C-alpha positions in Angstrom: -19.0 -15.5 -20.1 -15.9 -13.9 -18.5 -15.6 -10.4 -17.3 -12.3 -8.5 -16.9 -11.1 -6.3 -14.1 -7.8 -4.4 -13.7 -6.1 -2.6 -10.8 -2.6 -1.1 -10.7 0.1 -1.6 -8.1 0.8 1.4 -6.0 3.8 2.9 -4.2 3.2 5.2 -1.3 5.4 8.3 -1.8 5.0 9.3 1.8 2.5 8.8 4.7 3.2 5.3 6.1 1.1 3.6 8.8 -1.2 6.5 9.2 -4.2 5.4 7.1 -5.6 3.5 10.1 -4.7 6.5 12.4 -6.7 9.3 10.6 -3.9 10.8 8.5 -3.2 12.1 5.0 -1.4 9.8 2.6 0.1 10.2 -0.8 0.2 7.0 -2.8 0.8 6.9 -6.6 -0.5 4.3 -9.1 2.2 2.3 -11.0 2.3 1.1 -14.6 2.6 -2.5 -13.3 -0.7 -4.1 -12.2 -3.0 -7.1 -12.0 -5.6 -8.3 -14.5 -8.4 -10.7 -13.6 -10.9 -12.6 -15.7 -14.0 -13.7 -13.8 -16.5 -16.2 -15.0 -19.5 -16.5 -12.6 -20.5 -20.0 -11.3 -23.7 -21.2 -9.7 -22.2 -24.1 -7.6 -20.5 -22.1 -4.8 -17.0 -23.0 -6.0 -14.2 -20.6 -6.4 -11.3 -21.7 -8.7 -8.2 -19.6 -8.9 -5.5 -19.9 -11.6 -2.7 -17.4 -11.2 0.5 -17.0 -13.3 2.6 -17.0 -10.1 1.5 -20.5 -9.0 1.5 -23.9 -10.7 -1.6 -25.2 -8.9 -5.2 -24.2 -9.6 -6.9 -23.6 -6.3 -10.4 -25.0 -5.8 -12.2 -23.6 -2.8 -15.8 -23.3 -1.5 -17.0 -19.8 -1.3 -17.9 -20.5 2.3 -14.3 -21.4 3.2 -12.7 -19.3 5.9 -9.3 -17.8 5.4 -6.6 -20.4 6.1 -3.3 -18.7 5.0 -3.5 -20.1 1.4 -2.4 -17.8 -1.4 -5.9 -17.9 -2.8 -7.5 -16.3 0.4 -7.7 -12.8 -1.1 -9.5 -14.1 -4.2 -12.0 -16.2 -2.1 -12.6 -13.3 0.2 -13.2 -11.0 -2.8 -15.8 -13.4 -4.3 -17.5 -13.7 -0.9 -17.7 -9.9 -0.8 -19.0 -9.7 -4.4 -21.8 -12.2 -3.3 -22.6 -10.0 -0.3 -22.9 -7.0 -2.6 -25.3 -9.0 -4.9 -22.8 -9.0 -7.8 -22.5 -12.8 -8.1 -25.0 -15.5 -7.0 -22.5 -18.3 -6.3 -18.8 -18.8 -6.9 -16.5 -17.8 -9.7 -13.7 -19.1 -11.9 -10.8 -16.6 -11.8 -7.7 -16.3 -14.0 -5.1 -13.9 -12.6 -2.1 -12.3 -14.4 0.1 -10.0 -12.5 3.2 -7.9 -13.0 3.4 -6.9 -9.3 6.2 -8.6 -7.4 4.9 -10.6 -4.5 6.0 -9.5 -1.1 7.1 -6.1 -2.4 4.7 -4.0 -0.4 3.2 -2.6 -3.6 -0.3 -3.7 -2.7 -0.7 -6.9 -4.8 -3.4 -8.1 -2.4 -5.4 -4.9 -2.6 -5.0 -4.8 -6.4 -6.2 -8.4 -6.7 -9.3 -7.8 -4.5 -10.2 -4.5 -6.3 -9.7 -6.1 -9.7 -12.0 -9.0 -8.8 -14.7 -6.6 -7.4 -14.5 -4.5 -10.6 -14.9 -7.6 -12.7 -17.8 -8.7 -10.5 -19.4 -5.3 -10.8 -19.5 -5.7 -14.6 -20.8 -9.3 -14.2 -23.6 -8.2 -11.9 -24.3 -4.9 -13.6 -23.6 -3.2 -10.3 -23.8 0.5 -9.7 -21.1 0.7 -7.0 -18.6 3.5 -7.5 -14.9 3.0 -7.2 -14.7 4.4 -3.7 -17.5 2.0 -2.6 -15.5 -0.9 -4.1 -12.4 0.3 -2.2 -14.3 0.2 1.1 -15.5 -3.3 0.2 -12.0 -4.4 -0.6 -10.8 -3.2 2.8 -13.5 -5.3 4.5 -12.1 -8.3 2.7 -8.6 -7.7 4.2 -9.9 -6.6 7.7 -12.8 -9.0 8.3 -12.0 -12.0 6.1 -8.2 -12.2 6.1 -7.6 -10.6 9.5 -5.2 -7.9 8.2 -5.8 -4.7 10.2 -4.9 -2.4 7.3 -6.3 1.0 6.6 -8.0 2.3 3.4 -5.0 3.7 1.6 -4.1 0.8 -0.6 -7.6 0.0 -1.7 -8.3 3.7 -2.6 -5.1 4.1 -4.4 -5.6 1.1 -6.7 -9.3 1.7 -7.2 -9.2 5.4 -8.0 -5.7 6.6 -9.1 -4.5 6.3 -12.6 -0.9 5.2 -13.4 1.5 8.2 -13.2 -0.6 10.2 -10.8 -0.7 10.4 -7.0 -3.8 10.6 -4.8 -3.7 12.9 -1.8 -6.2 11.0 0.4 -7.7 12.1 3.7 -8.1 8.7 5.2 -10.6 9.9 7.8 -13.1 11.5 5.4 -12.0 9.8 2.2 -11.8 13.2 0.5 -9.1 13.2 -2.1 -7.4 15.1 -4.8 -5.2 14.0 -7.7 -1.7 15.4 -7.6 0.4 16.1 -10.7 4.0 14.8 -10.0 7.2 16.8 -10.8 8.3 16.5 -14.4 12.0 16.9 -13.6 12.2 13.8 -11.4 11.2 10.2 -11.2 10.0 8.3 -8.2 12.0 5.0 -8.7 10.8 1.9 -6.8 13.5 -0.7 -5.9 12.8 -4.0 -4.2 15.3 -4.6 -1.4 15.4 -8.3 -1.9 13.8 -8.9 1.5 10.3 -10.3 1.1 7.6 -9.2 3.5 4.1 -10.4 4.4 1.4 -8.3 6.1 -0.1 -11.4 7.6 3.0 -12.4 9.6 1.9 -10.6 12.7 4.2 -7.6 12.9 1.9 -5.3 11.1 -0.9 -6.3 13.5 1.4 -5.6 16.4 2.0 -2.1 15.2 -1.8 -1.6 14.8 -2.4 -2.8 18.4 0.4 -0.4 19.7 -1.4 2.5 17.9 -4.7 1.4 19.5 -3.0 1.5 22.9 -1.9 5.1 22.2 -5.4 6.1 21.0 -6.9 4.8 24.2 -4.4 6.8 26.3 -5.1 10.0 24.5 -8.8 9.4 24.1 -8.9 9.8 20.3 -9.3 7.7 17.2 -7.1 10.1 15.2 -3.5 10.1 16.4 -2.5 12.3 13.5 -4.6 15.2 14.9 -2.5 15.3 18.1 0.3 17.8 18.4 3.8 16.1 18.4 4.9 18.2 21.3 2.0 17.0 23.4 2.8 13.4 22.6 6.5 13.8 23.3 5.8 15.4 26.7 3.1 12.9 27.7 3.3 10.1 30.3 2.5 7.4 27.7 5.1 4.7 28.0 7.3 3.4 25.3 7.0 2.1 22.6 3.5 3.5 22.4 4.6 7.1 22.6 7.0 6.7 19.8 4.4 5.0 17.6 2.0 7.9 18.2 4.8 10.4 17.6 5.5 8.9 14.2 1.8 9.2 13.2 1.5 12.8 14.2 4.8 13.9 12.5 4.2 11.7 9.4 0.8 13.3 8.8 2.5 16.7 8.8 5.3 15.5 6.5 2.6 14.4 4.0 1.1 17.9 4.1 4.5 19.4 3.6 5.3 17.0 0.7 2.0 17.8 -1.1 2.6 21.5 -0.8 6.1 21.0 -2.1 4.9 19.0 -5.1 2.4 21.7 -6.0 5.2 24.4 -5.7 7.8 22.4 -7.5 10.0 22.5 -4.4 12.2 19.4 -4.8 14.3 20.2 -1.7 11.4 20.2 0.7 9.9 17.1 -0.8 13.2 15.3 -0.6 13.7 16.4 3.0 10.2 15.1 4.0 11.0 11.7 2.5 14.3 11.5 4.4 12.6 12.4 7.6 9.9 9.9 7.0 12.4 7.1 6.6 14.1 8.1 9.9 10.8 8.1 11.7 9.8 4.7 10.3 13.2 3.4 11.4 13.4 5.0 14.8 9.9 5.8 16.0 7.8 3.1 14.3 10.6 0.5 14.1 9.5 -1.2 10.8 12.7 -0.9 8.9 15.6 -3.4 8.7 19.4 -3.0 8.3 19.3 -4.0 4.6 16.6 -1.4 3.9 18.5 1.3 5.8 21.7 0.5 3.9 19.8 0.6 0.6 18.2 4.0 1.4 21.5 5.4 2.6 23.4 4.4 -0.6 20.5 5.6 -2.8 21.0 9.0 -1.2 24.9 8.9 -1.3 24.8 7.9 -5.0 22.7 10.8 -6.0 19.0 10.5 -5.1 17.5 13.7 -3.8 15.3 11.7 -1.3 14.7 8.1 -0.5 12.6 6.1 2.0 11.2 2.7 2.9 7.7 2.4 1.4 4.9 0.0 2.4 4.2 -1.7 5.7 7.9 -2.4 6.4 9.9 -5.4 7.5 11.2 -5.8 3.9 9.8 -4.9 0.6 10.6 -1.8 -1.4 12.1 1.7 -1.2 11.1 4.7 -3.3 13.8 7.2 -4.4 13.3 10.7 -5.9 15.9 10.9 -8.7 16.6 13.5 -11.3 15.5 12.1 -14.7 18.8 13.0 -16.3 20.8 11.1 -13.7 18.5 8.2 -13.3 20.2 5.5 -15.4 23.7 6.1 -14.0 22.2 6.3 -10.5 20.3 3.0 -11.0 23.3 1.2 -12.2 25.4 2.3 -9.3 22.8 1.4 -6.7 22.1 -2.1 -8.1 25.8 -2.8 -8.5 26.3 -2.1 -4.8 23.2 -4.1 -3.8 23.0 -7.3 -5.9 19.9 -8.5 -4.1 18.0 -5.4 -5.0 16.1 -5.0 -8.3 14.3 -2.3 -10.2 10.5 -2.7 -10.0 8.9 0.4 -11.5 9.0 4.2 -11.6 6.5 7.0 -11.6 
């Protein structure tokens, strides 16, 4: 018997690289997503068939991560076994509408969808927040990706078309209703990214160095002025400064959304991109050019979204101007493509 699990992709509207530094983030669930069918097995084998790959992977549940595309699936089944939801392995069939390498949390969606299917298979009582925490363990401990909790919480809890204002330190959250006058449009830059390529881990280690200097596990709680005036050397000071200022931009953006203040929201997005480019150094020239043209051609706000080094931008666009804007931007950037909107 097969059990189904689903998780959406997500776009982070604002609040980048602070979910592992104690900050507030504001991701939104997308209409695109990932569906899994899971059939439990008793032989300790994990088979993975995905519409993005021609091969059917056949792995032992005891295999370590080895960089294969099936690693997130194997890790998720291992975690499901640890939770008592499956006894052995599983046969998985995966269908996804999330572009790979887009920074829209395809790996988190896959792991959460598998865990949700396993919960049904094992008649588990775990809540969605507990599954999100388990999914993070898969990425941190099994795959070696030092990510925070944002992606897993967003795809486990939020519904498409809503945003989740998440305190990543306490896991307290509220669902935010997005402006009716504007769309958040997600465009893929054409530059593919992978979290496992080492640069994400490098930024995590740089933040850890800053935490050790200031004696805190929460860089976002520090005052930006104290960071800027500190004796911490570069680039660690700039990394910490991004975290502290980005956290405050999320709070400002959330207040602006509640007040219907598009100008303040757009300004926070633009400042976020500048900080990711200059202080956190995760943008690339093609991304910067796409963000700049998105703004010049009529978006109120635009920024790189996701871990950086490629992937997607998100732009805040008036609904009435969206189609003309989209045509102009894509004509100027032929490698870019429309992915989704919120």
